[in-house]
C-alpha positions in Angstrom: 0.0 0.0 0.0 1.5 3.3 -1.0 1.0 6.5 1.1 0.9 10.0 -0.1 1.7 12.9 2.2 -0.9 15.6 2.1 -0.3 18.9 3.8 -2.9 21.4 4.8 -2.0 24.5 6.7 -4.7 25.8 9.0 -4.4 29.6 8.7 -8.1 30.4 9.2 -11.4 28.7 10.0 -12.0 28.4 6.2 -9.2 25.8 6.1 -11.1 23.5 8.4 -13.4 21.9 5.8 -10.5 20.7 3.6 -8.5 19.5 6.6 -11.4 17.5 8.2 -12.2 15.8 4.9 -8.6 14.6 4.6 -8.7 13.3 8.2 -12.1 11.7 7.7 -11.0 9.9 4.5 -7.9 8.5 6.3 -9.9 7.6 9.4 -12.6 5.8 7.4 -10.0 3.8 5.6 -8.5 2.8 8.9 -11.9 2.1 10.4 -11.4 4.5 13.2 -13.7 7.4 12.2 -16.2 6.6 14.9 -13.5 7.2 17.5 -12.3 10.6 16.2 -15.5 12.1 14.7 -15.6 15.6 16.2 -19.4 15.8 15.7 -20.0 13.1 18.3 -20.4 13.8 22.0 -19.4 10.3 23.0 -17.1 7.9 21.4 -17.4 4.1 21.6 -15.2 2.2 24.0 -12.2 0.6 22.3 -12.2 -3.2 22.7 -9.2 -5.4 21.9 -10.2 -7.6 18.9 -10.2 -11.4 19.3 -7.7 -13.4 17.4 -9.7 -15.2 14.6 -10.1 -19.0 15.1 -10.9 -21.7 12.5 -14.4 -22.0 14.0 -15.1 -18.4 12.9 -15.1 -19.7 9.3 -16.5 -23.2 9.9 -18.2 -23.9 13.2 -17.2 -27.6 12.9 -13.5 -26.9 12.3 -11.2 -26.9 15.3 -8.0 -26.6 13.4 -6.8 -24.8 10.3 -6.2 -28.1 8.6 -9.9 -28.9 8.8 -10.8 -25.9 6.6 -11.4 -26.2 2.9 -9.2 -24.1 0.5 -11.9 -21.5 0.3 -12.4 -21.4 4.0 -8.6 -21.0 4.5 -8.6 -18.0 2.3 -11.5 -16.5 4.3 -9.5 -17.3 7.5 -6.4 -15.5 6.1 -8.5 -12.4 5.3 -9.8 -12.4 8.9 -6.2 -12.7 10.2 -5.1 -9.8 8.0 -8.0 -7.7 9.3 -7.0 -8.6 12.8 -3.4 -7.5 12.3 
């Protein structure tokens, strides 16, 4: 994933709209907008995510080896999201 540095100088209140849109775009991509949205009075409590397990993909599977190829790919995606 490549990143591009964007710079906005806040010299006056009119600069706020551009700046907050940049922040919002980044926060939505990182799935944290609900925690930094300045329009909210309360923010949700952060909870540590649970490490995905084989049973999250297939309720009968207790190990990775019991997953089908398609289920393994889904499990890998869950692990990547976890990281």
